[in-house]
DSSP file (Angstrom, degrees, kcal/mol; ACC not computed):
  #  RESIDUE AA STRUCTURE BP1 BP2  ACC     N-H-->O    O-->H-N    N-H-->O    O-->H-N    TCO  KAPPA ALPHA  PHI   PSI    X-CA   Y-CA   Z-CA
    1    1 A X              0   0    0      0, 0.0     2,-0.1     0, 0.0     0, 0.0   0.000 360.0 360.0 360.0 138.5   11.2   -8.3    0.5
    2    2 A X     >  -     0   0    0      1,-0.1     4,-2.2     4,-0.0     5,-0.2  -0.361 360.0-113.7 -78.4 157.5   12.0   -5.3    2.7
    3    3 A X  H  > S+     0   0    0      1,-0.2     4,-2.8     2,-0.2     5,-0.2   0.871 119.4  55.8 -58.2 -35.2    9.9   -2.1    2.9
    4    4 A X  H  > S+     0   0    0      2,-0.2     4,-2.1     1,-0.2    -1,-0.2   0.905 108.7  47.5 -63.5 -40.3   12.9   -0.3    1.3
    5    5 A X  H  > S+     0   0    0      2,-0.2     4,-1.9     1,-0.2    -2,-0.2   0.906 112.0  48.7 -64.7 -41.6   12.9   -2.7   -1.6
    6    6 A X  H  X S+     0   0    0     -4,-2.2     4,-2.7     2,-0.2    -2,-0.2   0.944 112.4  48.2 -65.2 -48.1    9.1   -2.4   -2.1
    7    7 A X  H  X S+     0   0    0     -4,-2.8     4,-2.6     1,-0.2    -1,-0.2   0.877 109.1  54.3 -61.5 -36.5    9.4    1.5   -2.0
    8    8 A X  H  X S+     0   0    0     -4,-2.1     4,-1.7    -5,-0.2    -1,-0.2   0.919 110.3  46.2 -62.9 -42.1   12.2    1.4   -4.5
    9    9 A X  H  X S+     0   0    0     -4,-1.9     4,-2.1     2,-0.2    -2,-0.2   0.939 112.6  50.0 -65.7 -47.7   10.1   -0.6   -6.9
   10   10 A X  H  X S+     0   0    0     -4,-2.7     4,-2.8     1,-0.2     8,-0.3   0.885 107.7  54.7 -57.6 -40.4    7.1    1.7   -6.4
   11   11 A X  H  < S+     0   0    0     -4,-2.6    -1,-0.2     1,-0.2    -2,-0.2   0.895 111.8  43.6 -58.7 -42.3    9.3    4.7   -7.0
   12   12 A X  H  < S+     0   0    0     -4,-1.7     3,-0.3     1,-0.2    -2,-0.2   0.789 113.1  52.6 -78.5 -24.7   10.4    3.3  -10.3
   13   13 A X  H  < S-     0   0    0     -4,-2.1    -2,-0.2     1,-0.2     2,-0.2   0.924 136.4  -5.9 -71.0 -46.9    6.9    2.2  -11.3
   14   14 A X     X  +     0   0    0     -4,-2.8     4,-2.1    -5,-0.2    -1,-0.2  -0.637  64.5 178.8-155.4  85.2    5.2    5.7  -10.7
   15   15 A X  H  > S+     0   0    0     -3,-0.3     4,-1.4     1,-0.2    -1,-0.1   0.878  81.8  54.8 -57.7 -42.0    7.5    8.3   -9.2
   16   16 A X  H  4 S+     0   0    0      1,-0.2    -1,-0.2     2,-0.2     4,-0.2   0.901 114.3  39.7 -63.0 -40.9    4.9   11.1   -9.2
   17   17 A X  H  4 S+     0   0    0      1,-0.2     3,-0.3    -3,-0.2    -1,-0.2   0.872 127.4  30.5 -76.8 -37.0    2.5    9.0   -7.2
   18   18 A X  H >< S+     0   0    0     -4,-2.1     3,-1.6    -8,-0.3    -2,-0.2   0.329  81.8 110.3-106.5   6.4    4.9    7.3   -4.7
   19   19 A X  T 3< S+     0   0    0     -4,-1.4    -1,-0.2     1,-0.3    -3,-0.1   0.775  84.2  44.7 -57.5 -28.4    7.6   10.0   -4.4
   20   20 A X  T 3  S+     0   0    0     -3,-0.3     2,-0.4    -4,-0.2    -1,-0.3   0.498  85.5 112.3 -92.5  -6.5    6.7   10.8   -0.8
   21   21 A X    <   -     0   0    0     -3,-1.6     2,-0.3   -14,-0.1   -10,-0.1  -0.540  52.6-159.9 -71.7 125.0    6.3    7.3    0.4
   22   22 A X     >  -     0   0    0     -2,-0.4     4,-2.0     1,-0.1     3,-0.3  -0.768  27.0-124.1-105.7 151.0    8.9    6.3    2.9
   23   23 A X  H  > S+     0   0    0     -2,-0.3     4,-2.5     1,-0.2     5,-0.1   0.819 112.8  60.3 -61.4 -29.2   10.0    2.8    3.8
   24   24 A X  H  > S+     0   0    0      2,-0.2     4,-1.4     1,-0.2    -1,-0.2   0.917 105.9  47.2 -66.0 -42.9    9.2    3.6    7.5
   25   25 A X  H >> S+     0   0    0     -3,-0.3     4,-0.6     2,-0.2     3,-0.5   0.958 113.9  45.8 -63.8 -49.9    5.5    4.2    6.5
   26   26 A X  H >< S+     0   0    0     -4,-2.0     3,-1.3     1,-0.2     4,-0.4   0.897 109.7  55.6 -63.5 -39.3    5.2    1.1    4.5
   27   27 A X  H >< S+     0   0    0     -4,-2.5     3,-1.0     1,-0.3    -1,-0.2   0.798  99.3  61.0 -63.7 -27.5    6.9   -0.9    7.2
   28   28 A X  H << S+     0   0    0     -4,-1.4    -1,-0.3    -3,-0.5    -2,-0.2   0.704  98.6  58.3 -72.2 -18.3    4.3    0.3    9.7
   29   29 A X  T << S+     0   0    0     -3,-1.3    11,-3.1    -4,-0.6     2,-0.4   0.549  91.7  87.8 -84.6  -8.4    1.6   -1.3    7.6
   30   30 A X  E <   -A   39   0A   0     -3,-1.0     2,-0.7    -4,-0.4     9,-0.2  -0.787  67.9-146.1-100.7 134.1    3.2   -4.8    7.9
   31   31 A X  E     +A   38   0A   0      7,-3.6     7,-1.8    -2,-0.4     3,-0.3  -0.862  20.0 174.0 -96.3 115.3    2.6   -7.2   10.7
   32   32 A X        +     0   0    0     -2,-0.7     5,-0.1     5,-0.2    -1,-0.1   0.122  48.7 104.6-107.6  18.4    5.7   -9.1   11.6
   33   33 A X  S    S+     0   0    0      3,-0.1    -1,-0.2     2,-0.0     4,-0.1   0.754  75.6  55.9 -74.9 -23.7    4.4  -11.0   14.7
   34   34 A X  S    S-     0   0    0     -3,-0.3     3,-0.1     2,-0.3     4,-0.0  -0.185 104.3 -89.6 -96.7-169.0    4.0  -14.3   12.9
   35   35 A X  S    S+     0   0    0      1,-0.2     2,-0.5    -2,-0.1    -1,-0.0   0.840 114.6  42.0 -72.8 -31.5    6.4  -16.5   10.9
   36   36 A X  S    S-     0   0    0     -5,-0.0    -2,-0.3     0, 0.0    -1,-0.2  -0.962  90.5-119.5-119.8 130.3    5.6  -14.7    7.7
   37   37 A X        +     0   0    0     -2,-0.5     2,-0.3    -5,-0.1    -5,-0.2  -0.359  41.6 166.9 -64.5 145.2    5.2  -11.0    7.4
   38   38 A X  E     -A   31   0A   0     -7,-1.8    -7,-3.6    -4,-0.0     3,-0.1  -0.953  44.5 -74.1-149.8 166.1    1.8   -9.9    6.1
   39   39 A X  E     -A   30   0A   0     -2,-0.3    -9,-0.3    -9,-0.2   -10,-0.1  -0.390  59.7-108.8 -60.0 141.6   -0.3   -6.7    5.8
   40   40 A X     >  -     0   0    0    -11,-3.1     4,-2.2     1,-0.1     5,-0.2  -0.307  22.1-114.4 -70.0 158.0   -1.6   -5.7    9.3
   41   41 A X  H  > S+     0   0    0      1,-0.2     4,-2.4     2,-0.2     5,-0.2   0.901 117.4  53.3 -60.5 -40.7   -5.3   -6.2   10.0
   42   42 A X  H  > S+     0   0    0      1,-0.2     4,-2.2     2,-0.2    -1,-0.2   0.903 109.0  50.1 -62.8 -40.1   -5.8   -2.3   10.3
   43   43 A X  H  > S+     0   0    0    -14,-0.2     4,-2.0     2,-0.2    -1,-0.2   0.904 109.8  49.1 -65.7 -41.6   -4.2   -1.9    6.9
   44   44 A X  H  X S+     0   0    0     -4,-2.2     4,-2.4     2,-0.2    -2,-0.2   0.888 110.3  52.1 -64.6 -40.0   -6.4   -4.5    5.2
   45   45 A X  H  X S+     0   0    0     -4,-2.4     4,-1.8     1,-0.2     6,-0.2   0.911 109.1  50.1 -64.5 -40.4   -9.5   -2.8    6.8
   46   46 A X  H  <>S+     0   0    0     -4,-2.2     5,-3.9     2,-0.2     4,-0.4   0.888 109.6  50.5 -61.9 -39.2   -8.4    0.6    5.4
   47   47 A X  H ><5S+     0   0    0     -4,-2.0     3,-1.4     3,-0.2    -2,-0.2   0.931 108.4  53.2 -63.5 -44.3   -8.0   -1.0    2.0
   48   48 A X  H 3<5S+     0   0    0     -4,-2.4    -1,-0.2     1,-0.3    -2,-0.2   0.861 110.6  46.7 -60.4 -35.4  -11.5   -2.5    2.2
   49   49 A X  T 3<5S-     0   0    0     -4,-1.8     3,-0.3    -5,-0.1    -1,-0.3   0.482 122.5-106.9 -86.3  -1.1  -12.9    0.9    3.0
   50   50 A X  T < 5 -     0   0    0     -3,-1.4    11,-0.4    -4,-0.4    -3,-0.2   0.612  53.4 -86.8  86.1  15.0  -11.0    2.5    0.1
   51   51 A X  S   <S+     0   0    0     -5,-3.9     2,-0.6    -6,-0.2    -1,-0.2   0.871  79.8 158.0  53.0  41.9   -8.5    4.2    2.6
   52   52 A X        -     0   0    0     -3,-0.3    -1,-0.2    -6,-0.3     3,-0.1  -0.869  32.1-148.5-102.1 118.5  -10.8    7.1    2.9
   53   53 A X        -     0   0    0     -2,-0.6     2,-0.0     1,-0.1     4,-0.0  -0.314  38.5 -83.7 -73.0 169.2  -10.5    9.3    6.0
   54   54 A X  S    S+     0   0    0     -2,-0.0    -1,-0.1     2,-0.0     2,-0.1  -0.329  94.5  24.1 -69.6 155.3  -13.7   11.0    7.3
   55   55 A X  S    S-     0   0    0     -3,-0.1     2,-0.4     2,-0.1     0, 0.0  -0.462 113.6  -5.5  90.2-160.7  -14.7   14.4    5.6
   56   56 A X        -     0   0    0     -2,-0.1     2,-0.6     1,-0.0    -3,-0.1  -0.545  63.2-151.0 -75.7 125.4  -13.9   15.6    2.2
   57   57 A X        +     0   0    0     -2,-0.4     3,-0.1     1,-0.1    -2,-0.1  -0.858  24.6 165.1 -98.1 123.3  -11.5   13.4    0.3
   58   58 A X        +     0   0    0     -2,-0.6     2,-0.3     1,-0.1    -1,-0.1   0.495  62.4  43.5-113.4  -7.9   -9.4   15.2   -2.2
   59   59 A X  S    S-     0   0    0      0, 0.0     2,-0.5     0, 0.0    -1,-0.1  -0.951  77.9-118.7-134.6 157.0   -6.7   12.7   -2.9
   60   60 A X        -     0   0    0     -2,-0.3    -9,-0.1    -3,-0.1    -8,-0.1  -0.828  36.2-123.8 -93.9 130.9   -6.7    8.9   -3.6
   61   61 A X    >>  -     0   0    0     -2,-0.5     4,-1.8   -11,-0.4     3,-0.7  -0.304  14.3-117.4 -72.2 155.3   -4.7    7.0   -1.1
   62   62 A X  H 3> S+     0   0    0      1,-0.2     4,-2.4     2,-0.2     5,-0.2   0.854 113.3  56.8 -57.9 -37.3   -1.9    4.7   -1.9
   63   63 A X  H 3> S+     0   0    0      2,-0.2     4,-2.0     1,-0.2    -1,-0.2   0.804 104.3  53.4 -73.9 -24.0   -3.6    1.6   -0.6
   64   64 A X  H <> S+     0   0    0     -3,-0.7     4,-2.5   -14,-0.2    -1,-0.2   0.953 111.2  45.8 -67.4 -50.1   -6.5    2.3   -3.0
   65   65 A X  H  X S+     0   0    0     -4,-1.8     4,-2.2     1,-0.2    -2,-0.2   0.883 113.4  49.6 -61.7 -39.7   -4.2    2.4   -6.0
   66   66 A X  H  X S+     0   0    0     -4,-2.4     4,-2.6     2,-0.2    -1,-0.2   0.900 109.8  51.4 -66.7 -41.2   -2.4   -0.6   -4.8
   67   67 A X  H  X S+     0   0    0     -4,-2.0     4,-2.3     2,-0.2    -2,-0.2   0.928 111.5  46.8 -61.6 -44.5   -5.7   -2.6   -4.4
   68   68 A X  H  X S+     0   0    0     -4,-2.5     4,-2.5     1,-0.2    -2,-0.2   0.905 111.8  50.7 -65.8 -39.5   -6.8   -1.7   -7.8
   69   69 A X  H  X S+     0   0    0     -4,-2.2     4,-2.4    -5,-0.2    -2,-0.2   0.918 109.7  51.1 -60.7 -42.4   -3.4   -2.7   -9.3
   70   70 A X  H  X S+     0   0    0     -4,-2.6     4,-2.7     1,-0.2    -2,-0.2   0.921 110.4  49.0 -62.3 -43.4   -3.5   -6.0   -7.5
   71   71 A X  H  X S+     0   0    0     -4,-2.3     4,-1.7     1,-0.2    -1,-0.2   0.914 111.2  49.3 -60.4 -43.4   -7.0   -6.6   -8.8
   72   72 A X  H  X S+     0   0    0     -4,-2.5     4,-0.9     2,-0.2    -1,-0.2   0.880 112.2  47.9 -65.2 -38.8   -6.0   -5.8  -12.3
   73   73 A X  H  X S+     0   0    0     -4,-2.4     4,-0.7     1,-0.2     3,-0.3   0.877 109.6  53.0 -70.4 -36.2   -2.9   -8.1  -12.1
   74   74 A X  H  < S+     0   0    0     -4,-2.7     3,-0.4     1,-0.2    -1,-0.2   0.830 104.7  56.2 -66.7 -30.7   -4.9  -10.9  -10.7
   75   75 A X  H  < S+     0   0    0     -4,-1.7    -1,-0.2     1,-0.2    -2,-0.2   0.807 108.2  48.1 -68.6 -29.1   -7.3  -10.6  -13.6
   76   76 A X  H  <        0   0    0     -4,-0.9    -1,-0.2    -3,-0.3    -2,-0.2   0.591 360.0 360.0 -87.9 -12.1   -4.5  -11.1  -16.0
   77   77 A X     <        0   0    0     -4,-0.7    -2,-0.2    -3,-0.4    -1,-0.2   0.419 360.0 360.0-119.2 360.0   -2.9  -14.1  -14.4
């Protein structure tokens, strides 16, 4: 699935939360060096840390929301 297709699905899932997400941004999080595209190691590290930058955090990052959604989906299947 291409970054544009993923972003389109996210826009239809939650427009308010994902409206500023661009396919180029999502594409930068994907490592395509192997045979199968996967999330880059840096992206996975940010997800582990809750995607929190240093200092005062006033917003929840997209990767945190996605991680929680994945965990919830895995619990149901």
